[in-house]
N, C-alpha and C positions, 0 to 999 in steps of 0.2 A: 505494501500501500504506499511505499514511498513516493511514489510518481504522484498518488492523490494528493499527499500532506503537500507536495510542492506546487502544486496547481491549485490549490485551495488555502492560503494563506488567511489568518484571521484579521491580519492587517498588515497594511504597508504602507512605507515611508518614502515620499516623493519631496525631493529635493534639486530645488533649482539649481543649485551647482551641478548637478550632475546631467545637465543640458548643455552641450557646447555652444547653443547659439545664444544663450543667456551672455556671452561674452564678446558678441560680435560688433555692435556699436554705441556702446556707453549706458545704455538703460535697458530696460525690458518691462514687458506686462504682461507675457507670455513665457510659458516653459511648456516642453514634451516630454515624458519620461518612456523611454521605451523599454520592453521586458522583453526578456530571449525565451522567460518560461510563462507563458499567459495564465491569466487567472479565468478558470473555468467554472461555468452555471452558478455566477453569483446570483443569490435572490435578494439580496439589502446591503446596501453599503451607506456608512454617515461617516461623516468628520468627526476625528476623535480630538485632535488637538491640532493647532496654526500658531506657527510663531513666524512673524512678519516684521522685519526690520521697517519703522515709521520714517522714511528722509524724507521731508516735504516741508515746500514753502505754504504760509499760509493761504497766498492764493495760488489758482492754478493757473499754469501758462495760456489756457484758453479763457482768463476773464482778468487780461491785464489792459483792456481798452473802456477808459470813461469817456463816455458821450453826454454833449450839452448843445443848447441851440445859443449863439450866443449874436450881436448885432442886429436885435430885433429893434423895432420902431418904437413900439409902446408897450403895455404890460399886458395888454391885450392883444397883440399882434400874433395870428397863426402862425407856427414856425413852419418854417419850408425846409425842404433839403438842401439849398444852398447856403443855410445859416449852421448849418448841422457841422460842430466841431469835435475834435478827440484828442484826448491827451492820452497816452499810451506807455506803458514800461515793454520793454523788451524782455523773453523768457532769460533765464539766470543765465545761462547755460551759452545764448548766444555771443558769439564773437562779432562785437561791431566794427574792431580797425580803426581806422580813421573816419566814420561814418559817427554823426552826432547822433547820440541815444544815450538811454537809463536803462540799463539793466535791473530786471527785480533781484532783491536781496533777501536774506532773513530780516525779518522787523519785529524787533522785541516788544513795541507798542503799537497802538493806531500812530501816534504822534512821529513814529519813524515811517510810518507808509507816507504820512502827508510830507515827512520832507522830500521823499524819494517823487512824489507828484509833483513837489513844487521845482523840485529839479528837474524833470521831464517836460513842465510848463515853461519854463524859463530857458533862457538862451544858452545852444548849444545842447537843449535838454532833447531835441528831435531834431527832423529834418522834414521840410516838405514833400521832398523828393520819394521818400518811403510813405509819410504821413500827408496826405493831400489835404488832411481835415486838421491839421497842426495849425494854430497860429501863435505866436511866439509871445508869451508873458500876458497874455490873453484871459487868465483865470489866474486865483489863488487858493490854495487848499486850507484849512485852518480845523484842528483839534482843540475842543475844550474840554478841560478836566474837570468841570463842573457839570456838564451834560452827559461827557463821554460822547461827544458826538463828532462826526466829522462835515464840516461843512466846506462850500465852495462859492467864491463871488467873483463877476466878471470885472474887468480891468478897462475894458474899452479899449484895447490896444490896436484891435483894428476898425476903430470908428465907434463914438459913441452908439449906447444903446442899451436893452433889455437882455437879461441871461434866466435860460430856466433850465431844468435837467430834463435829461432824455429819458425814457422809459425803456426798461430794458428788452422789452417786448414792442417799441416804438416800429413803425412801418419804414422809415427811412434807414434807422438801425439794422434792420431785420435785411434791408437792401443793400447794405454793405458786407453784412456777413454771409450773406450766398451768394453775393458778387456775380450773378448770371446775369442780370437785366441788361438788355442792350437798346439803344434810342437810335433813330436815326429821324431824319426831317429835311425838307426841302428846303433849299437854300439858294439865294440872291448874292449877287455881288453888289453890296452896298458904297465901298470908298475902297480906293487904293493910294496909296502913299509911294510908292517904289520900294518900300520896305516892309510894309505891312499890306495885310488886305483885310477888312472888315466885312463878314458877310451876316445876311440877314436869316432868320429864321423863318420859313412861311408855315410849316405845316404842323407845328410843334414847339414848345418852348425849351428854353437851354438847362431844362434839369439835368442834374450830375454832370452838366458839362462845366468842368471847374477851371482855374488857370493852373497849366500844367499837366492837363488832361489831353491824351493823343486822341486826334479826328482823323478818320478816314473821308476823303472827300473822291465823290466823282461825278459822271453824267456831264459837265463842263465842256462847252464845246471847244473852247481856249485850254489846251492840255496843261499850262503851266497852273491853272488852278485846282487840278487833280492831283491828289497824291495824300500822303499820312503826313499830320503837321501835328505841332503842339500849341496849342492855347495860350496866348499871353495876356487875353483881356475877356471878360464876358460881363453881359448885361441880360436883362430879363429874356430880348428877343434878337441879340446879335452877340458874334463872338470875333476875335480876332487873334490872328496867325501872321508868324513872320514867313513872306512871300513876296520876291520883288516883281511878280507879275502884275500887267497895269491892262485896261481896256475892257468892255463890255464883254459879257458872254451870257448865251443863255444858261438857263438855272440847274443847277445839279442837287445831288443828295450828299449829307453828311450822316457818318457811323460814328457814336462813340459807346462807348461801354461805362458802367460805374467805375470810378477809382477805386485801388485796391490800397491796403493798408498792409505792407510788405517789410520785410527785414532783407537786408545786404547778405548776399552767401560771402563766405571767407574767402579771400581773393579778389573780390570784386566782379565773379562769374555770375553777373545776373542776380535775381532775389527769390525771397521764399515770402509765399504769405503769410500776414500773422496768424497764429492761431485763432480762430473764433468760433464759438458755437453760439447756434440759437437761443435766444433769452438767458444768455450768460454774458454779463457785460459786469464792469468794474464798477459801476455804479451803485448794484446790487450790494456787494462786497461793502461798499463804505456806509450802507445806511439810506441809500435812495432806492427802496423798495417797489415803486409805484411801477406798474408796468407799460402808461402810455397807451392804453387801449381803453380805459374808462377815466372818467371826469376822477380826479380824487377828491378824498372828502374834505369838506370845508372849502369847497368851491361856493364860494357865496355870490361871486360877481358873475352878472349875467353873462359876462363874455368868457368865462373861463373855459379853456380849451384841454382837452384830454393829453392832448401834445407836450402840454407843461407838466410834464409827471411829478409834479412837488408839490407840496400843502397849498392850499388856494387855488392852485390851476392855473397861475397867472406867473408871467416874468417879473423878475427885480431887477431895478436898474443899476448899473454898475456899483460898484464896492459895496453894494446892501448885499447880506449872504441870502444863499436860495434855500429856503428852510428844508430840512431833512425830515424825514417820519420816521428813521429808524436807527438801531444802531451799527456800529461796525460789526461783520462777522467775520473775524479773521481766523476762520476754522475750514481749511482746504476740502476735507469731507469726515462726516462724523461715522461712516460705515464702510467698510472694503467688500467687496461682491464680490464674489471667486465661482468663476463658471467652469465645469470642463463637459463636453459633450458624451462623456461617458454614462452621465447620468441623464441625459435627453430632458423627458418632458417631467421626469418627477419632480424637476423642481423649477417654477417658473416666479418672474417678478411682477411687480403691479400693471407693467407694461406689456406683459405677455409674452419677455423675452425668455426663451427657455433656457435648459442646461445649467441653472442655479444647483449648486453645492450648498453653499453657507453664506450668511450676510455677518461680518464680525466686526465688532463695534471696535471704533477707536480707542483705547484704551489706554494709549503711551503717547506721551509728548514726542516734539522732533527731536531724532538721534537716538530714541531709545526703542525699544522692540515690543510689539504687541503681542502678549501669549494668550492665548484664547483658547479655554477647554470648556466645551458645554458641560453644561451640568448633569443632564441626561443627553447620552445623543442619541438621536433621532432615527432611526432605521426606516425610512419610508422611500429610501430611493429603490423603487422597484423593477422600475423600466430600463432592463441593464443588457446591455449586449451579453451573448452567453459564452463568448470569448472575448478577453480584454488583452490585447495585445502592448497598449499604451494609455497614457493617461496626459490629456493635455490639461493646461490651467491657466485661466486669463483672469485678470485683476482688474476692477472696476471699481470706480468712484460713486458719490452720490448722484451723480449729473450723468451718469450711465457714460463716461468717459474713462480710457483706460489710463490705469493709477501706476504710473513708471518709475522703478526702482532703478538705483546704480546698479553696475555690473558688481559693484563688490559686495552686493545684497545678496544673500541667501533666503529663500523663503522655505521654511518645511510644513509640512503637511501630511498629518497621520489620519489614515483612512483605513477604519474598522469595516469586516465584510462578514455577511452572513450566507449559509449555504443551507437547500431544502434538507440535505442529508450526504454525508462522504460519498465520494465516487465510487463506483464499481469497479472490478477490472474492465468489465464490458463497456462502463463509461471510459476509463483510459483508452482503450483502444480506439476508440471512435474520435478522440482528440490526439492520439499520439503521431 
């Protein structure tokens, strides 16, 4: 019966270090353990113990962009896409080289995070090439030790005006996050100077066409007006590009896309998109928790607008603090969600995602080890393969995003297994 015992262990240990692929590119959120001797005919499995090093900053890489509206004409002006602005931090490990920018780092207090944000908002804190929604010195962040809240106010550096928070589900914010919307419009030649050409927009407006945006123009009878250009000036119905062509010409069409927030690649070879996830912005982390989809509470002004996602639903004049509705939530994730395809439909999340093995509370601070032992192992994973040659493991956070650990970390999971009955010799011969 030796073969039976080898193929039906009561418990197995899964070490991420035993998967050579976890040492491939600096961090990992998945690993797979291959077994030369398969587990045969398991009936139930359960997690008996988990040890996971908790190595994480308080803000996830996909939550490092703070969006707001600035330069609005009045307190009740409806925010529009051309007034949307962004203060962002780069992920901690991103190498900026000579590019201006500010990396996320460990913050001991909310005040530390405010310091980082003011650095990013200030001179050399970012750059408009990679972040076309950044306006230097346009806002200032503050932390109150009395209320334990983070707020921001406008400085009017890009012209006098009013400021408001942009909700995490604001449709303009989501357009940037999705980054897939394309726009087009009929064009006419308005004026030419010999160095610049100003085009009139005839069948649309200049929504999402920003200074620095790239626009592709085609269809003009004069070939010099066609091509791809960088926008140097924009109004509500015109835009200007550097172009030496002159003279009248029949109309054409312009095509442009939503400008993306990017990060320069090491060595200057192109860019990578800033990590962004729908409905996950730095605004919520700081305490601005309104969505931008509904009128905020205390919106007593008849002209309050849902896109002004702060208390009152109106914008605040520059230098006045935009009121915040909640408190900083500097917790990267409350739980870690462990998945394995071995468990199939035996474990589902509230969103219907399958393969759930366990939900592990984060009971350790940063740079400590999560040690999780269920009080009563729950042997309910019954929809199992009858021949298990490998265990794949995936770790996710509260927002269903992959939770990355450095290559130096080792995750250990101990799995308990139950069987209907020991295998007989006949069973052994079937699986030999």
